C-alpha positions in Angstrom: -21.6 -31.1 -11.9 -17.9 -30.5 -13.1 -15.3 -30.1 -10.5 -12.0 -28.2 -11.4 -9.1 -27.9 -9.1 -7.4 -24.5 -9.0 -4.4 -23.2 -7.1 -4.0 -19.9 -5.7 -7.2 -18.3 -7.2 -8.3 -16.8 -4.0 -7.8 -17.3 -0.3 -10.5 -18.4 2.1 -10.3 -19.1 5.8 -9.6 -22.7 6.7 -9.9 -24.3 10.2 -9.8 -27.9 11.5 -11.9 -28.5 14.6 -13.5 -32.0 14.1 -14.1 -35.0 11.9 -15.1 -35.2 8.3 -18.1 -33.2 7.3 -20.6 -34.3 4.5 -22.3 -31.2 3.2 -25.1 -30.4 0.8 -26.1 -27.1 -0.6 -29.6 -26.8 -2.2 -30.3 -23.6 -4.1 -33.4 -22.0 -5.7 -32.9 -18.6 -7.3 -35.9 -17.6 -9.3 -36.2 -15.1 -12.1 -32.5 -15.5 -13.4 -31.5 -16.2 -17.1 -31.7 -19.9 -18.3 -28.1 -19.9 -19.1 -27.0 -18.9 -15.6 -24.6 -21.2 -13.8 -23.5 -21.6 -10.1 -20.1 -22.0 -8.8 -18.7 -23.2 -5.4 -15.1 -22.1 -4.1 -13.4 -23.7 -1.2 -10.0 -24.7 -0.3 -8.4 -28.1 0.6 -4.8 -27.7 1.8 -3.0 -25.5 -0.6 -5.6 -26.4 -3.5 -8.5 -24.3 -4.5 -11.5 -26.2 -5.7 -14.1 -24.8 -8.1 -17.3 -26.7 -8.4 -19.9 -25.9 -10.8 -23.5 -26.7 -11.5 -26.1 -25.7 -14.2 -29.3 -24.2 -13.0 -32.5 -26.2 -13.7 -35.4 -23.8 -13.6 -33.5 -21.9 -11.0 -32.4 -24.8 -8.8 -28.9 -26.1 -8.3 -27.1 -28.4 -5.8 -23.6 -29.1 -4.5 -22.5 -31.9 -2.3 -19.2 -33.2 -1.0 -17.0 -34.1 2.0 -14.3 -31.9 3.7 -12.2 -32.7 6.7 -13.7 -30.0 8.9 -16.1 -27.2 8.9 -14.9 -24.3 6.6 -16.1 -21.1 4.9 -16.6 -21.3 1.1 -18.2 -19.0 -1.5 -21.1 -19.6 -3.8 -21.1 -17.5 -7.0 -24.0 -17.1 -9.3 -22.8 -16.3 -12.9 -25.9 -14.8 -14.8 -24.3 -15.3 -18.1 -23.0 -18.7 -17.4 -19.2 -17.8 -17.8 -16.6 -17.7 -15.3 -14.7 -15.3 -14.6 -17.4 -12.8 -15.1 -16.9 -9.4 -16.8 -19.5 -7.8 -14.5 -20.1 -7.4 -10.8 -19.6 -10.7 -9.0 -22.9 -12.1 -7.4 -21.7 -14.1 -4.5 -22.5 -15.2 -1.0 -20.5 -16.8 1.9 -21.6 -20.3 3.1 -20.2 -22.8 5.6 -19.6 -26.4 4.7 -20.5 -28.6 7.5 -22.7 -31.7 8.1 -26.1 -31.2 7.0 -28.0 -29.4 4.3 -27.8 -25.7 3.6 -30.6 -24.0 1.9 -30.1 -20.9 -0.4 -33.3 -19.4 -1.7 -34.6 -16.2 -3.3 -35.0 -14.5 -6.6 -33.0 -12.2 -9.0 -29.6 -12.8 -7.4 -27.8 -14.3 -4.4 -27.8 -11.0 -2.8 -31.6 -11.3 -2.3 -31.4 -14.9 -1.0 -32.0 -16.3 2.4 -29.5 -18.9 3.7 -30.4 -21.4 6.5 -30.1 -25.0 7.5 -27.1 -25.6 9.7 -25.8 -24.0 13.0 -22.7 -22.1 11.3 -24.8 -20.8 8.4 -27.2 -19.4 10.9 -24.4 -17.7 12.7 -23.0 -16.4 9.5 -26.2 -14.7 8.5 -26.1 -12.7 11.8 -22.8 -11.0 11.0 -22.3 -8.0 8.8 -20.7 -9.1 5.6 -18.2 -6.5 4.6 -18.2 -7.6 1.0 -21.9 -6.8 0.7 -22.2 -3.8 3.1 -19.2 -1.9 1.8 -16.4 -1.9 -0.7 -13.6 -0.6 1.6 -10.2 -2.2 1.5 -9.9 -2.4 5.3 -12.3 -2.8 8.3 -14.4 0.2 9.4 -15.0 1.1 13.0 -18.6 0.0 12.5 -17.5 -3.5 11.4 -14.9 -3.9 14.2 -17.7 -2.8 16.7 -20.1 -5.4 15.2 -17.5 -8.2 15.2 -16.8 -7.5 18.8 -20.5 -7.7 19.7 -20.8 -10.9 17.6 -17.9 -12.6 19.3 -19.2 -11.7 22.8 -22.5 -13.4 21.9 -21.1 -16.3 19.9 -17.6 -17.1 21.6 -17.6 -20.7 20.4 -18.7 -20.2 16.8 -16.2 -20.7 14.1 -17.7 -17.7 12.4 -16.3 -15.5 15.2 -12.8 -16.7 14.6 -13.1 -16.4 10.9 -14.4 -12.9 11.1 -11.5 -12.0 13.5 -9.0 -13.4 11.1 -10.5 -11.5 8.3 -10.0 -8.2 10.1 -6.6 -9.2 11.4 -4.7 -9.6 14.6 -3.3 -6.1 14.4 -6.8 -4.5 14.9 -7.5 -3.1 18.4 -11.1 -4.7 18.5 -9.6 -8.1 17.6 -7.0 -7.8 20.3 -9.7 -7.0 22.8 -11.9 -9.7 21.6 -9.5 -12.6 21.3 -9.7 -13.6 25.1 -13.3 -14.0 24.7 -13.1 -16.9 22.3 -13.6 -20.3 23.6 -10.7 -22.3 24.6 -11.4 -24.9 21.9 -11.3 -22.2 19.1 -8.1 -20.6 20.6 -6.3 -24.0 20.6 -7.0 -24.7 17.0 -4.0 -24.1 14.5 -5.8 -21.0 13.1 -6.6 -19.8 16.8 -3.1 -20.2 17.8 -1.7 -18.3 14.9 -4.1 -15.4 15.4 -3.2 -15.5 19.1 0.5 -15.0 18.3 -0.3 -12.0 16.2 -2.5 -10.6 18.9 0.1 -11.2 21.6 2.8 -9.6 19.5 0.8 -6.4 18.8 0.0 -6.1 22.4 3.6 -6.3 23.3 4.9 -3.8 20.7 2.6 -0.9 21.3 4.0 2.6 22.3 5.0 2.7 26.0 5.3 -1.1 26.2 8.4 -2.8 27.7 10.1 -4.0 24.4 9.9 -7.9 24.1 13.4 -9.2 25.0 15.3 -11.8 23.1 18.9 -13.2 22.6 20.4 -13.9 19.2 24.0 -14.6 18.2 26.2 -12.1 16.5 28.5 -12.9 13.6 31.0 -14.5 16.1 28.5 -16.7 17.7 28.3 -14.5 20.8 24.8 -14.1 22.3 23.5 -10.5 22.3 20.5 -9.7 24.6 18.3 -6.7 23.7 17.9 -5.9 27.3 21.6 -5.6 27.8 21.5 -2.3 25.9 19.4 -0.6 28.6 20.4 3.0 29.4 20.6 3.9 25.7 18.2 4.6 22.8 18.2 1.5 20.7 17.0 1.6 17.0 16.0 -2.1 16.5 16.3 -2.6 12.8 15.0 -5.7 10.8 16.7 -6.2 7.4 18.2 -8.9 5.1 21.0 -9.0 2.4 18.6 -9.7 -0.3 16.2 -6.8 0.6 17.1 -3.9 -1.7 15.1 -1.3 0.3 16.9 -2.4 3.5 20.3 -2.0 1.9 19.3 1.4 0.4 18.7 2.8 3.7 22.0 1.6 5.3 24.0 4.9 4.4 21.4 7.1 6.3 21.6 4.8 9.2 25.3 5.0 9.1 25.3 8.7 9.1 22.8 8.7 12.0 25.0 6.3 13.9 28.1 8.2 13.4 26.5 11.6 14.5 25.1 10.0 17.7 27.5 7.3 18.9 29.8 9.9 20.6 26.9 10.8 23.0 27.0 7.3 24.4 23.3 7.5 24.3 22.3 5.8 21.1 23.1 2.5 19.3 21.6 0.3 16.6 20.8 -3.4 16.9 20.2 -5.0 13.4 18.4 -8.2 13.2 19.1 -10.2 9.9 16.5 -12.3 8.5 19.0 -14.0 6.3 19.4 -17.9 6.4 22.7 -18.0 4.6 25.7 -16.8 6.7 27.9 -16.0 3.8 25.3 -13.6 2.3 24.8 -11.9 5.6 28.4 -11.4 6.2 29.1 -10.1 2.6 26.4 -7.5 2.8 27.7 -6.3 6.3 31.1 -5.9 4.8 29.8 -4.2 1.6 27.6 -1.7 3.6 30.3 -1.0 6.1 27.9 -1.2 8.9 29.8 -1.0 12.4 26.8 -1.6 14.8 25.7 -4.8 16.5 24.3 -7.4 14.1 22.5 -10.7 15.0 20.7 -13.4 13.0 18.8 -16.4 13.6 20.3 -18.5 10.8 19.2 -21.9 11.8 15.8 -21.3 13.0 12.7 -21.9 10.6 11.1 -18.7 12.0 13.1 -15.7 13.2 12.4 -15.5 16.9 12.8 -11.6 17.2 10.8 -11.0 14.0 7.9 -13.1 15.4 8.1 -11.3 18.8 7.7 -7.9 17.0 5.2 -9.1 14.2 7.6 -8.3 11.5 6.2 -9.4 8.2 7.7 -6.8 5.8 11.2 -5.4 5.9 12.9 -3.0 6.4 11.0 -2.5 9.8 12.4 -0.7 12.9 11.4 0.1 16.4 12.9 2.8 18.5 13.4 1.9 22.2 14.1 4.3 25.0 16.7 3.9 27.7 14.2 2.4 30.1 13.5 -0.4 27.4 10.2 0.9 26.4 8.9 1.2 22.8 8.8 4.9 21.5 7.1 3.8 18.4 7.3 1.4 15.4 9.8 3.0 13.0 8.6 6.6 13.5 10.7 8.8 11.5 9.4 11.9 13.1 9.9 10.6 16.5 13.4 9.4 15.6 14.2 12.9 14.5 12.9 14.4 17.7 14.9 11.8 19.7 17.8 12.7 17.7 17.7 16.3 18.6 17.0 15.6 22.3 20.0 13.4 22.4 22.3 16.1 20.9 21.5 19.0 23.0 17.9 19.0 24.1 16.9 21.9 21.8 15.4 22.4 18.4 17.1 23.9 15.4 17.1 27.8 15.3 17.3 30.7 13.0 14.8 29.0 10.5 17.3 26.2 9.8 17.0 22.4 10.5 20.3 20.9 11.6 20.2 19.0 8.4 17.5 18.3 5.7 15.1 15.5 6.5 16.3 13.9 3.1 19.9 14.6 2.6 21.6 14.2 -0.7 24.8 12.4 -0.3 27.5 12.7 -2.9 27.9 9.1 -3.4 24.3 8.9 -4.7 25.2 11.4 -7.4 28.5 9.5 -8.1 26.5 6.2 -8.5 24.1 7.8 -10.9 27.1 9.1 -13.0 29.1 5.8 -12.5 29.8 5.3 -16.2 31.0 8.8 -16.8 33.7 8.5 -14.2 32.5 11.4 -12.0 34.2 11.5 -8.5 32.8 12.7 -5.2 35.1 15.8 -5.4 33.2 16.8 -8.6 29.9 16.9 -6.7 30.6 17.3 -2.9 30.4 21.2 -3.1 27.2 21.3 -4.9 25.7 18.6 -2.7 26.4 20.8 0.3 24.9 23.8 -1.3 21.7 21.9 -2.1 21.4 20.4 1.5 22.0 24.0 2.8 19.0 25.1 0.8 16.8 22.1 1.9 17.7 22.6 5.5 15.6 25.7 5.5 12.7 25.0 8.1 9.6 25.7 6.1 7.3 24.1 8.8 8.9 20.6 9.3 9.7 21.1 12.9 6.2 22.2 13.6 4.8 19.0 11.9 7.3 16.9 13.8 5.9 18.3 17.0 2.4 17.6 16.0 3.3 14.0 15.0 5.3 13.3 18.2 2.1 13.9 20.2 0.1 11.2 18.3 0.1 7.5 18.8 0.6 5.7 15.3 -1.9 3.0 16.4 -4.6 4.9 18.3 -4.3 8.0 16.4 -3.5 6.4 12.9 -6.2 8.4 11.0 -4.9 11.7 12.4 -1.3 10.7 12.0 -1.6 9.7 8.2 -3.9 12.6 7.8 -1.4 15.0 8.9 1.2 13.4 6.7 -1.1 13.4 3.6 -2.0 17.1 4.1 0.7 19.2 5.8 3.4 16.7 4.7 2.4 16.6 1.1 2.4 20.6 1.0 5.7 20.8 2.6 7.1 18.2 0.2 5.7 20.4 -2.7 7.6 23.3 -1.3 10.9 21.5 -1.0 10.5 20.3 -4.6 10.3 24.2 -5.6 13.6 24.6 -4.0 15.2 21.8 -5.9 13.6 23.2 -9.1 15.2 26.6 -8.2 18.6 25.0 -7.6 18.4 23.3 -11.1 17.7 26.7 -12.6 20.5 28.3 -10.8 23.1 25.7 -11.5 22.7 24.6 -15.2 26.3 23.3 -15.2 26.0 21.1 -12.0 26.0 17.3 -12.1 23.7 17.6 -9.0 21.1 19.4 -11.3 21.4 16.5 -13.8 20.8 14.0 -10.9 17.8 16.0 -9.5 16.2 16.1 -13.0 16.5 12.4 -13.3 15.3 11.4 -9.9 12.7 14.1 -9.4 10.7 14.2 -12.8 7.5 14.4 -10.9 8.5 18.0 -10.0 7.7 19.1 -13.6 5.0 19.0 -16.2 6.2 17.3 -19.4 6.8 20.7 -21.1 8.6 22.1 -18.2 10.7 19.0 -17.9 12.0 19.2 -21.4 12.7 23.0 -21.1 14.6 22.2 -17.8 16.8 19.6 -19.7 17.3 22.0 -22.6 18.7 24.7 -20.3 21.4 22.3 -18.9 25.0 22.8 -20.0 26.1 20.7 -22.9 28.7 19.0 -21.0 25.9 17.5 -18.8 23.8 16.5 -21.9 26.8 14.7 -23.2 27.2 12.3 -20.3 25.9 8.7 -20.5 23.6 9.3 -17.6 21.6 11.9 -19.5 20.4 9.2 -21.8 17.8 8.2 -19.4 16.3 11.7 -19.4 16.3 11.7 -23.2 14.6 8.3 -23.2 11.8 9.7 -20.9 11.4 12.9 -23.2 11.1 10.6 -26.2 8.3 8.7 -24.3 6.6 12.1 -23.8 6.3 12.7 -27.5 3.4 10.2 -27.6 1.0 12.8 -25.9 2.7 16.2 -26.7 0.9 19.4 -26.0 -1.5 20.4 -28.8 -2.2 16.7 -29.7 -5.8 15.6 -29.9 -6.0 12.3 -28.0 -7.5 9.2 -29.5 -11.1 8.6 -28.3 -11.9 5.7 -26.1 -15.2 4.0 -24.8 -15.6 2.3 -21.5 -18.2 1.7 -18.9 -18.1 3.7 -15.7 -18.2 2.5 -12.1 -22.0 2.6 -12.5 -22.1 0.6 -15.7 -22.9 3.6 -17.9 -21.2 3.7 -21.3 -19.0 6.9 -21.6 -16.7 8.2 -24.3 -14.0 10.6 -24.0 -15.5 12.6 -26.8 -18.6 13.0 -24.5 -16.7 15.7 -22.6 -15.9 18.0 -25.5 -16.5 21.6 -24.3 -15.1 20.8 -20.9 -11.6 21.0 -19.3 -10.8 17.3 -18.7 -8.4 15.9 -16.2 -7.5 12.3 -17.0 -6.0 10.6 -14.0 -4.1 7.4 -14.4 -4.0 5.3 -11.4 -4.5 1.9 -9.8 -5.9 0.6 -6.4 -2.4 -0.8 -5.8 -0.7 2.5 -6.2 -0.2 4.2 -2.8 0.8 7.6 -4.3 -2.1 7.5 -6.6 -4.5 7.0 -3.8 -2.8 9.7 -1.8 -3.6 12.1 -4.7 -7.4 11.5 -4.3 -8.0 13.9 -1.5 -6.5 16.7 -3.6 -8.5 15.7 -6.6 -11.7 15.8 -4.5 -10.8 19.3 -3.5 -10.2 20.3 -7.2 -13.4 18.6 -8.3 -15.5 20.3 -5.6 -14.1 23.7 -6.4 -14.2 23.6 -10.2 -16.8 21.0 -11.3 -19.5 23.7 -11.7 -17.1 25.9 -13.6 -16.3 23.2 -16.4 -13.9 20.7 -15.0 -14.4 17.0 -15.4 -12.1 14.4 -13.9 -12.0 11.0 -15.5 -10.0 8.4 -13.5 -8.4 5.6 -15.7 -7.5 2.7 -13.5 -5.0 0.0 -14.6 -5.2 -2.8 -12.2 -2.6 -5.6 -11.7 -4.8 -8.4 -10.5 -4.6 -12.1 -11.9 -8.2 -11.8 -13.3 -10.6 -9.1 -14.5 -13.0 -9.9 -11.6 -10.3 -9.5 -9.0 -9.1 -6.2 -10.7 -12.7 -4.9 -11.0 -13.5 -5.6 -7.3 -10.2 -3.9 -6.2 -11.0 -0.8 -8.5 -14.6 -0.5 -7.1 -13.4 -1.0 -3.5 -10.8 1.9 -3.9 -13.3 4.3 -5.5 -15.7 3.6 -2.6 -13.1 3.8 0.2 -11.4 7.0 -1.3 -14.7 8.8 -2.1 -13.5 9.2 -5.6 -16.8 9.9 -7.0 -15.9 11.5 -10.3 -16.0 9.6 -13.6 -14.0 6.4 -13.4 -13.3 3.8 -16.0 -11.2 0.6 -15.9 -8.7 0.2 -18.6 -8.6 -3.6 -18.1 -12.2 -3.9 -19.1 -12.3 -3.6 -22.9 -8.5 -3.5 -23.4 -8.7 -5.9 -26.2 -10.4 -3.1 -28.3 -8.3 -0.4 -27.1 -5.5 -0.2 -24.4 -5.8 3.5 -23.2 -2.6 3.3 -21.1 -0.6 1.9 -24.1 -2.2 4.4 -26.5 -1.4 7.3 -24.2 2.2 6.2 -23.3 1.5 5.8 -19.6 4.6 4.2 -18.0 4.5 6.0 -14.5 1.7 6.1 -11.9 0.1 8.3 -11.2 0.2 10.3 -14.4 -2.2 13.1 -15.1 -3.1 14.6 -18.5 -5.1 17.9 -18.9 -7.2 18.4 -21.9 -8.6 21.6 -23.3 -12.3 22.0 -24.4 -11.3 20.7 -27.7 -9.8 17.5 -26.4 -6.2 18.5 -27.1 -3.4 18.0 -24.5 -2.4 21.2 -22.7 -0.3 19.6 -19.8 1.0 16.2 -18.7 2.4 15.6 -15.1 3.6 12.8 -13.1 2.8 12.0 -9.4 0.6 14.3 -7.2 3.2 16.7 -6.2 2.9 19.4 -8.9 1.5 22.8 -8.7 1.7 23.8 -12.3 -1.6 22.0 -13.2 -3.4 23.5 -10.3 -2.4 26.9 -11.3 -3.2 26.2 -15.0 -6.6 25.0 -14.1 -7.3 27.9 -11.9 -6.3 30.4 -14.6 -8.4 28.7 -17.2 -11.5 28.4 -15.1 -11.3 31.7 -13.2 -10.9 34.1 -16.2 
């Protein structure tokens, strides 16, 4: 056996509950290639250990000592190489005192595992990695976990399964008290308990967890001292760019509502350096209450509210109860209620949901020395157009009736359907503004910031129609650079052929689909916007596949290894129901990098090919009606 020490290759649950464990794994997998090789993964401290063993007529063996029982992974590599280029054949095992037997034929998936108490328990639970390829727990898995914990409250398998699902899941929260006291007192049990406790405390309607932290002068500020007002509890840091980017919008909100005496903001900084914190406050000109936990290893307030990513915010009502975790829709509703208790009238919002500030345009044109006075009037004109209520208030009403936790599927379903449709309509209004204002710096800004509004040809045309004074700005160079990139796949070009294996292992070529209208969708499992476009692609495919449309998804993953990337890719396909032809750019990239060859720099990007394989349209993002209209025109003649 050859043992290799690896750092950070994969994360497995660890737990310490007793003394050293001498383990042995005896395997027998019949009817596998002679060159097959077995691997064992497990973690000791921060180090990953990869142990390997050659198969001798199908048999293999691992042995060793670990400080405490722990979960590990056995992998059978049929070609003898690791990492593999094909589907990973693996099973979960527990390392503990005794002998674990793994026996079967063809693959580990067909093997039985027995021999020690934890491994017997482990075989009783549903293994998500084998039963499904979803990115998150399903209701069925959560239900199975809850039943398993009830039946096995003292089993380490119960705790590991709960940790794998996560302490934010309602089934885990409900099951945690059922764990034995000994498991809850372990390091991992206590950590899970903190997450469970925090998520119980920050649900909608709960009394907001109270805390006291010092402001920049050292004075202690207590959250509960702000009762009687709506409080936006905002978590941020000086080094967090998205946090800093949202400050102007918070300032606008604060200035609009502070005169009512019913609204305030309490910002909790996760900074550890006072100088950086104070500098950021001064630069962003934020007048609201600011507190920090500079000397503590863990920010007390962030821990209470289970804040693991920033920016994060919570809206708290005058009674000190949580309205929701960072709900923009609820915040807007509360904002309207605080003002006058009524909604916008005459088909107009009181202001657009996303307002363009003159300073944003000035920053874009910084090298061209353009002032606020040069853009303020046009910004006001655009914001007036975007304030037209085309259905936002109705959607806000619907969202405000939903609990973001309990009704998460309906909440995000509404955003990804009606919300996306409304965003498309607003983008059309922006396009119209650009057409009507060819001499406006705001039009130049919109063209740069909202290229997803256009197909590649429409984008070039929109730029060409701008006034020469705009094209002569330094800021316009970024648009010209993008247009130059588009020349790699111009309309009328026949794309280079590629060969890949699809999600089922079948070899496919782009040229196989000559005679069909082909939509190439460049995406990745990591890309949220890409994934949000899948429901729309499903509708397109359902409507037009029998009329000559074929969709080919080309995924570009960002995992450390091909094995991890392929697993993430397959999981996303399964979870999203994206059952059209799917290929992985990473697999076979050494022969042809499709992404590079086609000049793909933005995700998602979609390229439409005619029946001869020539480009007829290229669009960014998922928010574009031009391609839908063209597909309909071509296939419904």
